[in-house]
C-alpha angles and dihedrals in degrees: 000000000000091000091048092052090051092049091051091050093051093051092050099038100047111063093179089070090072126211133304122270102242100186132022095237095059125107112247151343089234121204130198119239114261092250092063089207135123116270095209124035136170118284124207097199101058110105133181136179104244113222092207095058105015089230134117113262132191089225101186101030097111110031140004111183152121098061133195122199141204136173115239130164090355095303135097114248115199118196110199138182116248136190135191125242107250102169095269139058105229110155109229094016098096134070114256124213130176120242131191130233125182131202141178095201104028093247110062114054140190116210133214111238094226129051112257094209127033147139103289139179090270143111092289100055088104088068101029104042121125104352097051139205115325145186105003127204119187139196136178125223122223091256093054103262117141117220119196126195117194143153119262109210120194090163088255110070124359109226131192109234139179132226130176135208142173096206109023091248107064110059135189110204112217096185134227113348098226101041093108101031111114091340092308098310093161098023096102096039118093112268130168148136104060113193112186115205115251137187133203113257115179090337095311129105113236133167111280130217120216116191089349096307140093116234134209133193113207148157147050146274083018126023115238131184136236134180133209140183094206106024089243105069111054134194118202117226109249133178128238089280094058096253129127113255119218111229094190127024141175117279123214108229097032141086088262096054100121102040146336124213134183115264129192123334108302119238127232107224138170089270098047139276110330110209116192107201141184117244130200120202128216108201089205096061100010135046108330095195091055094064134242121293092001116154119221133160130257135176130224131188122219131186117273094226100032106042091187091061114098111212103174142338138194123268095206131036115264090208133024139165110276104139124082095246088051091057105042136061129056091344107041094176086075136248140201093186110188119216112132128061128167136164106226131171092343095313139097113237114194115192122198143176120245121212092330086291119081145010126256133180137207123191137208109203097172 
């Protein structure tokens, strides 16, 4: 009994040890770097001339969080959401822009001084002013095109949108993904968090086709599914009654009792489609000890040929906020909000936002 108690203490007390691998189809196990510190934090000196106001803004002075990631030219490129310090910490009350950080080892990053994606005086300002561009996910096609999914926030309705680029710096915004579907049936309904299915090709993650189509898991508080032939025009999966069908939902009694939200681009493996997802807990109907409104991470397995068919899911979070920087900031309840996943030099690197304030990483080197 004494040895068992010691083992339990070590697992709980040493966050660098990571979390257990619950099922053999899961990605991981992921371990924290030895430093146990954020890899991207707010900077007070970065300035940018805002096209909306014409004034100089300190665009990443308050928060740098919710990152996507892609490998380009042998380096990891992290695209992260950033907000300016305005003298208060109201979530949703700032303008979000997307910055760029580049690393040769996945841990130490050099950052660009200006945002690389932002609300501009363009044909999307109706949907992006004044709240901005939020929570990116990114994939690459086999012919080298980069496809960005992100949330447009005009402080009225958050909308999932797509942009494309050949170099990660010059972007063509394609607009909200559902604006033309059935005369805008879902255009004015909240949508966000678009995670496009990928596969490993010669050690690099690229967008994957299943039965001739690309697939995307998206949404919150449920996760829905959409398909596309070109990664730009998307068709939501509906049932025979013409209604969207959730493919993953919250579960009373579990860590994901409050909400589920699509995470980084899922991966097509020999076992099926592995979907890493963000999970919110309600301590009333969920896990009381975990805490209320705490965001952790789960994994779900979907059928390789029927992406709507749930095969399995985890009963426990594989990652959760335990370090101080994961439990302080704009969202003090704590988050490990998953958005960026790459395969780099034989290892999986998973990037996540912490407390709506900073960026962390965990690594699977097995």
